[in-house]
Legacy VTK file of the C-alpha trace (Angstrom):
# vtk DataFile Version 3.0
C-alpha trace
ASCII
DATASET POLYDATA
POINTS 535 float
-0.060 -0.053 0.058
1.606 3.433 -1.013
2.379 5.248 2.265
0.505 8.297 1.822
-2.211 5.866 1.581
-1.508 4.387 5.422
-0.922 7.000 7.068
-4.356 8.906 5.355
-5.973 5.430 5.804
-4.874 5.698 9.317
-7.094 8.686 10.565
-6.401 11.195 8.034
-9.835 12.252 6.868
-9.137 14.418 10.039
-10.623 17.719 10.544
-11.966 19.811 13.855
-14.667 21.872 14.923
-15.706 24.904 13.154
-14.471 28.124 14.048
-16.048 31.240 13.545
-13.831 33.571 11.475
-14.527 37.315 11.224
-18.180 39.167 10.995
-18.330 38.453 6.888
-16.115 34.620 7.028
-15.078 36.217 3.846
-12.202 35.494 2.243
-9.375 37.815 1.368
-11.103 41.731 -0.544
-9.051 41.425 -3.763
-11.809 40.089 -5.015
-13.218 40.474 -8.660
-13.410 44.439 -10.062
-11.003 44.925 -6.886
-8.660 42.571 -8.215
-9.075 43.712 -12.059
-8.729 47.321 -10.819
-5.624 46.779 -8.828
-4.226 44.552 -10.758
-4.055 40.768 -10.295
-1.721 39.547 -7.899
0.422 36.592 -8.426
2.235 34.055 -5.651
5.051 31.764 -6.076
4.285 28.717 -3.203
6.155 25.534 -3.039
4.265 22.242 -1.144
4.630 18.516 -1.066
3.180 17.024 -3.833
-0.078 14.721 -4.160
0.270 14.218 -8.491
1.064 10.426 -7.068
-3.553 10.471 -5.550
-4.812 13.823 -7.517
-4.588 15.883 -10.045
-1.210 18.776 -9.697
-2.428 21.586 -6.851
-2.717 23.922 -10.655
-5.618 21.631 -11.625
-7.728 21.059 -8.776
-11.197 22.031 -8.824
-10.322 24.042 -5.456
-7.171 26.405 -5.880
-8.633 27.392 -9.145
-12.428 27.575 -7.614
-10.664 30.265 -4.512
-8.583 31.291 -7.537
-12.411 32.761 -8.852
-12.651 34.159 -4.926
-9.650 36.160 -4.526
-8.340 37.094 -7.509
-5.102 36.065 -6.359
-2.769 33.017 -8.880
-0.678 30.678 -7.504
1.868 29.149 -9.521
2.830 25.731 -7.760
5.801 24.443 -7.066
5.117 20.390 -5.773
7.610 18.318 -4.251
8.194 14.473 -4.947
7.699 12.948 -1.911
11.413 10.683 -1.724
13.171 13.856 -2.134
10.775 16.901 -0.729
13.495 17.495 2.443
16.421 17.492 0.161
14.693 19.994 -2.966
13.651 22.007 -0.264
16.890 22.523 1.475
18.200 23.396 -2.344
14.831 25.724 -2.037
16.753 27.592 1.181
20.287 27.823 -0.002
19.768 29.185 -3.752
18.178 32.158 -2.245
16.003 32.048 -4.928
12.849 31.718 -2.611
9.162 31.195 -3.619
6.681 33.859 -1.492
6.058 30.864 0.667
6.139 27.282 1.659
1.987 25.984 1.882
1.682 21.846 4.046
5.574 21.610 4.145
7.119 21.100 7.210
9.473 23.060 9.192
10.976 21.626 12.887
11.123 24.191 15.019
14.883 23.847 14.820
15.168 24.820 11.380
11.823 27.805 12.521
14.390 29.300 15.207
17.206 28.834 12.126
15.476 29.957 8.914
13.789 32.689 11.088
16.733 34.017 12.581
18.722 34.469 9.110
15.882 36.778 7.891
14.725 33.917 5.426
11.263 33.424 6.994
9.171 36.677 8.074
7.754 37.428 11.561
3.986 37.568 11.349
3.025 37.523 14.942
2.476 41.498 13.684
0.459 41.074 10.417
-1.657 38.678 11.757
-3.676 40.985 14.444
-4.196 43.410 11.431
-4.237 41.411 8.597
-5.596 38.076 10.198
-8.904 38.155 12.338
-9.768 34.377 12.372
-5.625 33.472 13.577
-6.660 36.497 16.378
-9.394 34.751 17.134
-8.408 31.897 17.348
-4.661 32.726 19.707
-7.763 34.824 21.498
-9.780 31.620 22.713
-7.358 29.434 22.762
-3.726 31.030 23.953
-1.893 27.481 24.670
-1.940 27.870 20.475
-0.114 30.742 20.592
2.297 29.563 22.986
3.284 26.729 21.027
3.656 28.931 17.987
6.123 31.519 18.995
10.253 30.685 19.100
12.258 31.653 21.831
12.833 34.886 20.486
9.273 35.780 20.775
8.384 35.706 16.721
6.373 33.627 15.290
7.274 32.221 11.714
4.985 29.801 11.160
1.248 29.935 10.885
-0.649 26.299 12.788
-2.724 23.598 11.540
-5.886 22.690 14.296
-7.802 19.478 15.193
-10.189 19.798 17.940
-11.589 16.487 17.167
-10.381 14.264 20.179
-11.347 11.062 17.681
-9.391 12.185 15.149
-6.247 13.060 18.112
-5.970 10.616 19.534
-5.415 6.648 18.635
-6.620 3.636 20.086
-6.403 -0.470 20.984
-9.546 -2.151 18.135
-10.081 -6.087 19.640
-11.791 -8.425 17.630
-15.599 -8.186 18.640
-16.220 -11.217 16.678
-14.118 -13.412 17.894
-15.379 -12.015 22.234
-18.753 -13.153 21.239
-18.003 -16.226 19.515
-16.170 -16.903 22.836
-18.755 -15.209 24.683
-16.124 -12.169 26.438
-16.679 -8.901 27.267
-14.795 -5.930 26.148
-11.801 -6.034 28.376
-12.245 -2.879 30.716
-7.911 -3.654 32.496
-4.992 -4.261 31.396
-5.144 -7.419 32.881
-8.705 -8.387 31.536
-6.501 -7.238 28.013
-4.116 -10.402 28.799
-6.953 -12.755 29.720
-9.025 -12.010 26.477
-6.210 -12.239 25.010
-4.631 -15.168 25.793
-8.223 -17.234 24.931
-8.058 -15.899 21.482
-4.590 -17.453 20.705
-6.003 -20.690 23.005
-9.261 -21.752 21.821
-10.128 -21.291 17.904
-11.434 -17.346 18.464
-12.086 -17.435 14.205
-13.606 -21.107 14.184
-12.161 -21.785 12.042
-11.030 -25.110 13.494
-7.236 -24.873 13.681
-6.521 -23.877 17.653
-3.113 -22.434 16.194
-3.408 -19.877 13.675
-5.659 -17.325 16.240
-2.500 -14.355 16.862
-3.501 -12.030 19.700
-1.992 -8.227 19.519
-0.121 -7.816 16.621
0.982 -5.095 14.819
3.504 -4.372 11.644
6.627 -4.089 13.634
7.938 -0.268 13.106
4.304 0.474 14.706
4.605 -2.246 17.540
6.802 0.418 20.205
5.315 3.225 19.131
1.520 2.038 19.550
1.234 -0.104 22.425
3.946 1.622 24.790
2.485 4.630 24.175
-0.976 3.736 24.498
0.147 1.266 28.008
1.955 4.920 29.588
-2.012 6.507 30.919
-3.118 2.208 32.706
0.702 2.997 34.262
0.942 6.934 36.127
3.634 8.020 32.783
0.965 9.040 30.138
-0.192 12.709 32.449
1.208 14.851 29.749
-0.556 13.403 26.127
1.221 11.967 22.910
3.873 15.321 22.196
4.757 14.612 25.937
5.597 10.103 25.870
7.368 11.001 22.380
10.503 13.372 24.589
9.937 10.662 27.552
8.573 13.502 29.618
5.517 13.602 31.979
3.694 15.380 35.209
4.164 12.655 38.283
1.699 13.355 40.783
3.466 15.649 42.937
3.491 17.915 40.194
7.097 17.695 39.084
8.438 16.912 35.363
10.021 13.743 34.865
11.311 11.089 32.703
9.515 7.885 31.808
12.633 6.703 30.155
14.277 5.702 33.421
10.677 5.278 35.661
10.359 2.981 38.315
6.792 2.611 36.711
7.986 2.313 32.713
9.397 -0.966 34.072
6.037 -2.443 34.887
5.155 -1.457 32.076
7.534 -3.593 30.281
7.387 -6.465 32.314
3.851 -6.149 31.376
5.135 -6.110 27.796
7.157 -8.936 28.663
4.129 -10.849 30.031
1.486 -11.149 27.604
5.416 -11.879 25.015
5.558 -15.222 27.112
2.616 -16.067 26.828
2.548 -15.530 23.018
0.028 -12.714 22.645
2.482 -10.522 21.808
3.739 -12.981 18.477
7.631 -12.738 17.968
6.430 -11.522 14.535
5.904 -8.094 15.989
9.796 -7.682 16.258
10.942 -9.508 13.406
10.574 -7.380 10.551
6.496 -7.941 9.294
5.116 -5.781 7.084
1.426 -3.905 6.511
0.411 -6.247 3.244
1.304 -9.445 5.392
-0.835 -8.232 8.793
-3.421 -6.545 5.889
-3.719 -9.901 4.679
-3.411 -11.328 8.041
-6.324 -9.981 9.458
-8.229 -10.743 5.738
-7.719 -14.543 6.482
-9.681 -13.624 10.643
-6.472 -13.984 12.143
-5.745 -10.946 14.236
-7.014 -10.786 17.216
-5.881 -7.208 18.623
-4.239 -4.023 16.949
-4.104 -0.594 17.577
-5.164 2.491 15.241
-6.971 5.800 15.170
-9.758 3.752 13.162
-10.178 0.785 12.436
-9.746 0.810 8.664
-6.181 0.993 9.171
-6.332 -2.865 8.414
-8.563 -3.058 5.471
-12.415 -4.056 5.397
-12.460 -6.816 7.872
-11.750 -3.638 9.934
-14.973 -2.111 10.826
-16.429 -5.331 10.196
-15.024 -7.322 12.889
-13.099 -4.512 15.611
-14.435 -2.737 18.434
-12.689 0.684 20.002
-11.145 0.300 23.065
-10.152 3.804 24.033
-8.046 3.174 27.936
-7.711 0.493 30.300
-7.081 0.776 33.734
-4.069 -0.526 34.981
-2.388 -2.439 37.843
-2.928 1.077 40.078
-6.203 2.372 38.775
-5.192 4.807 36.550
-6.667 5.063 33.391
-5.993 7.907 31.196
-5.963 8.297 26.924
-2.255 9.208 26.549
-2.246 8.941 23.029
-4.215 12.159 22.560
-2.527 14.703 20.093
-2.692 18.380 21.611
-5.609 20.833 19.004
-2.340 22.569 17.168
-0.801 19.269 15.667
1.084 21.077 13.104
3.645 24.367 13.813
4.352 24.710 10.522
2.418 24.225 7.992
2.254 27.912 5.949
5.314 30.508 5.992
5.511 33.485 4.726
9.751 34.243 3.082
11.588 37.742 2.904
11.188 37.261 -0.578
7.425 38.163 -1.405
6.527 41.296 -1.944
2.593 41.424 -0.454
3.459 39.437 3.249
-0.344 41.173 3.505
-2.535 39.801 0.776
-0.958 36.412 1.617
-1.551 36.007 4.862
-5.892 37.186 4.943
-5.043 34.663 1.008
-4.499 31.604 3.533
-6.102 33.142 7.340
-9.400 32.485 5.140
-9.053 28.896 5.678
-9.200 29.265 9.514
-12.198 30.709 9.073
-15.293 28.221 9.468
-16.600 28.937 5.471
-12.808 28.324 4.977
-12.914 25.584 7.131
-15.529 24.340 5.390
-14.830 24.759 1.865
-11.103 23.180 2.041
-13.257 20.327 2.657
-16.675 19.672 1.442
-16.096 22.420 -1.243
-18.830 24.629 -2.425
-22.873 22.984 -2.058
-24.305 21.978 -5.482
-20.487 21.259 -6.783
-19.055 19.583 -4.761
-21.887 18.335 -1.863
-25.554 18.014 -1.383
-27.844 18.490 1.513
-29.255 15.164 2.277
-31.861 15.294 5.754
-30.382 18.969 7.135
-26.750 17.496 7.127
-24.279 18.050 3.903
-22.778 14.995 1.611
-20.668 14.404 -0.592
-21.736 13.983 -4.050
-21.765 10.800 -5.859
-19.165 11.019 -8.292
-17.245 10.806 -4.412
-18.977 8.832 -2.546
-18.512 6.174 -5.391
-15.472 6.620 -6.076
-12.424 3.202 -6.819
-10.905 4.410 -4.512
-12.938 5.007 -1.467
-14.317 8.349 -0.650
-11.045 9.398 0.912
-9.215 10.176 -1.959
-12.516 10.897 -4.229
-12.972 13.700 -2.729
-9.472 14.313 -2.621
-9.745 14.525 -6.956
-11.423 17.557 -6.064
-10.931 19.251 -2.620
-6.824 19.843 -1.306
-7.703 19.221 2.668
-9.213 15.494 3.345
-6.043 13.719 3.028
-2.508 13.486 4.936
-3.089 16.156 6.925
-1.041 19.199 8.214
-3.181 22.401 6.275
-3.012 26.149 7.394
-6.461 25.603 8.557
-8.902 24.409 11.023
-10.609 21.013 10.547
-14.302 20.782 10.586
-15.799 19.146 13.493
-15.465 15.377 14.340
-19.459 15.575 13.083
-19.149 16.612 9.565
-16.448 14.514 8.950
-18.386 12.088 9.035
-21.618 13.387 7.693
-20.549 13.986 4.369
-20.168 10.385 4.404
-23.194 9.195 5.018
-21.848 7.551 8.602
-21.742 9.470 12.544
-18.827 9.259 14.224
-19.620 5.950 16.214
-19.867 4.362 12.439
-16.622 5.690 11.943
-14.411 5.085 14.827
-16.516 1.972 16.160
-15.986 2.991 20.126
-18.009 5.247 22.191
-16.250 8.501 21.332
-17.493 10.619 23.874
-15.311 8.922 26.920
-12.388 10.542 25.437
-12.786 13.668 27.243
-13.427 11.682 30.406
-10.138 10.055 30.725
-7.803 12.857 29.833
-4.732 13.903 29.686
-3.929 16.034 33.034
-1.963 18.434 30.921
-2.011 18.299 26.771
1.874 19.473 26.196
2.818 20.701 22.431
6.482 20.034 21.568
8.765 22.595 23.593
10.872 24.768 21.960
14.288 24.367 22.627
16.837 27.196 22.061
20.046 26.587 19.641
21.803 25.970 22.936
19.540 23.266 23.938
18.134 21.493 20.034
22.043 20.357 20.243
22.392 19.741 23.289
18.833 17.359 23.532
20.065 15.830 19.734
22.752 14.334 21.078
21.575 12.684 23.524
18.996 11.093 22.315
20.308 9.997 19.661
22.320 7.857 22.047
19.853 7.323 24.673
16.875 6.303 21.397
19.079 3.813 20.212
19.560 2.320 23.434
16.172 2.776 24.891
15.075 0.308 21.511
18.004 -2.696 22.474
17.002 -3.139 25.242
13.477 -2.580 25.066
14.314 -5.641 23.006
16.024 -7.831 25.344
13.416 -6.863 28.529
10.370 -7.806 26.399
12.027 -10.946 25.100
13.642 -11.860 28.372
16.695 -11.333 27.065
17.407 -9.003 29.980
15.882 -9.831 33.099
14.182 -7.136 35.280
16.038 -8.254 38.502
19.386 -8.115 37.617
19.739 -5.834 34.075
17.775 -3.255 35.109
19.392 -1.037 37.754
22.317 -1.015 34.556
19.802 0.147 32.345
19.123 3.071 34.191
23.271 4.153 35.197
23.590 3.449 31.687
20.828 5.848 30.914
23.167 8.003 32.936
26.325 8.303 31.964
24.564 9.131 28.075
22.838 11.793 29.910
19.620 11.446 30.858
19.424 14.214 34.062
21.251 16.659 31.929
18.201 15.706 29.480
15.971 16.071 32.366
16.661 19.703 33.019
16.143 20.605 30.113
12.503 19.693 29.563
12.378 21.766 32.554
13.197 25.007 31.901
11.284 24.130 28.957
8.691 23.635 30.633
8.831 26.546 32.811
9.553 29.038 29.744
5.750 27.697 28.444
4.502 27.653 31.362
5.469 31.264 31.903
4.601 32.595 28.383
2.341 34.739 27.723
LINES 1 536
535 0 1 2 3 4 5 6 7 8 9 10 11 12 13 14 15 16 17 18 19 20 21 22 23 24 25 26 27 28 29 30 31 32 33 34 35 36 37 38 39 40 41 42 43 44 45 46 47 48 49 50 51 52 53 54 55 56 57 58 59 60 61 62 63 64 65 66 67 68 69 70 71 72 73 74 75 76 77 78 79 80 81 82 83 84 85 86 87 88 89 90 91 92 93 94 95 96 97 98 99 100 101 102 103 104 105 106 107 108 109 110 111 112 113 114 115 116 117 118 119 120 121 122 123 124 125 126 127 128 129 130 131 132 133 134 135 136 137 138 139 140 141 142 143 144 145 146 147 148 149 150 151 152 153 154 155 156 157 158 159 160 161 162 163 164 165 166 167 168 169 170 171 172 173 174 175 176 177 178 179 180 181 182 183 184 185 186 187 188 189 190 191 192 193 194 195 196 197 198 199 200 201 202 203 204 205 206 207 208 209 210 211 212 213 214 215 216 217 218 219 220 221 222 223 224 225 226 227 228 229 230 231 232 233 234 235 236 237 238 239 240 241 242 243 244 245 246 247 248 249 250 251 252 253 254 255 256 257 258 259 260 261 262 263 264 265 266 267 268 269 270 271 272 273 274 275 276 277 278 279 280 281 282 283 284 285 286 287 288 289 290 291 292 293 294 295 296 297 298 299 300 301 302 303 304 305 306 307 308 309 310 311 312 313 314 315 316 317 318 319 320 321 322 323 324 325 326 327 328 329 330 331 332 333 334 335 336 337 338 339 340 341 342 343 344 345 346 347 348 349 350 351 352 353 354 355 356 357 358 359 360 361 362 363 364 365 366 367 368 369 370 371 372 373 374 375 376 377 378 379 380 381 382 383 384 385 386 387 388 389 390 391 392 393 394 395 396 397 398 399 400 401 402 403 404 405 406 407 408 409 410 411 412 413 414 415 416 417 418 419 420 421 422 423 424 425 426 427 428 429 430 431 432 433 434 435 436 437 438 439 440 441 442 443 444 445 446 447 448 449 450 451 452 453 454 455 456 457 458 459 460 461 462 463 464 465 466 467 468 469 470 471 472 473 474 475 476 477 478 479 480 481 482 483 484 485 486 487 488 489 490 491 492 493 494 495 496 497 498 499 500 501 502 503 504 505 506 507 508 509 510 511 512 513 514 515 516 517 518 519 520 521 522 523 524 525 526 527 528 529 530 531 532 533 534
């Protein structure tokens, strides 16, 4: 399966609660007769390419319509995925910059570097006067502005916003057909999960007469640790920080102190739990041996998979929505029950940057600000009523050409509008309800779970990536290069029994300290303090 298609199927029909825009919810003022009178503006923009699955941006219905609306013409340069990073660096080093980068992600380090060099234009003052929708977002959600503000006080990029909890989280999907066949209930605790998955692999759960071909929790090898382990953190007291915190190996303990995950005694308990599942055959050995997506999906089609993790059940193929039900959170042995895998609403921080070469920065900002309002949000996802969607029983629904598209509804919509595939767009996603309605479904149909449960078990905090200073960035990168490599090696050893928890854990912790664990903790605490005290 194409990598982009896997990402998209995994949950990138993503979009969030519609927010109202400026007073009239209009596109930039340079439209129609005004555009003709003032001379048509042309902007050069660089973006990642999706031409393998939809029309080139210059030919896309959405951008043609938006040009008619605004009078602004965009000349797109699209960077193929396999060479996008290299081409982006060449452009930045060439001195021949586009007017803007659209949906072309930059790391915080790159934003600080190129912003400090003057290649990217600071946007915070212009937002106050030329971006009413963004300004409204900043006023209503101060964390968005804090997340975008670099250590030098400037904002060099615009966000990708999603308020919908189901799209910002993943869950454990368990085979409901197997549960019913064996007369079992959906597990609510980590111990119950262990018992249910053990029954799956012991009792011919798929009913084919062969009690040896069922698997428990199984994923493609490159997802094992990033999925299951990070979900478990919320069941073992390590989840109060959200997904970005887990990715940075930090959490806030009950004593309100920021601490490290990877050397915490509670993390040892996570690995011990995984080791128990491994020893009982619930975590198959193939999870750790180069198990590929295609084989995984094929095994699911043969009804061999008992459980997996993802945002929605369709990622595993057509059998997902048919057979699986989602578990949002499990209670751990100490009573902890937190949806640890939860993104902040600012899911991307570098969706749009304006360069120093831009002769029309204010108009460019107005052009993109439209998509941070309710009208622009709907336009980017739905298109226009009567052209790309119709109203059925009072609810929007894509036209039949989209609903019946041979590649599926999502790719069908992608032939017309841009903001339905791949994520990272400079805009606010529509609500979860609307995203399901346009397909003729409900949110529960899409996710096969009680999505209302998510709000009840949110982390105490849902942190963004804390922005480092230049010096901190160098230090933490050097430390994490060694530490992450070591954790990956030791995880496999502990989970598979090659390392002993009684004899080897202390050595593991001491080795992490030698690699700079305590210095890394000091850096993260400084970043957290800056973030907490920012205006």
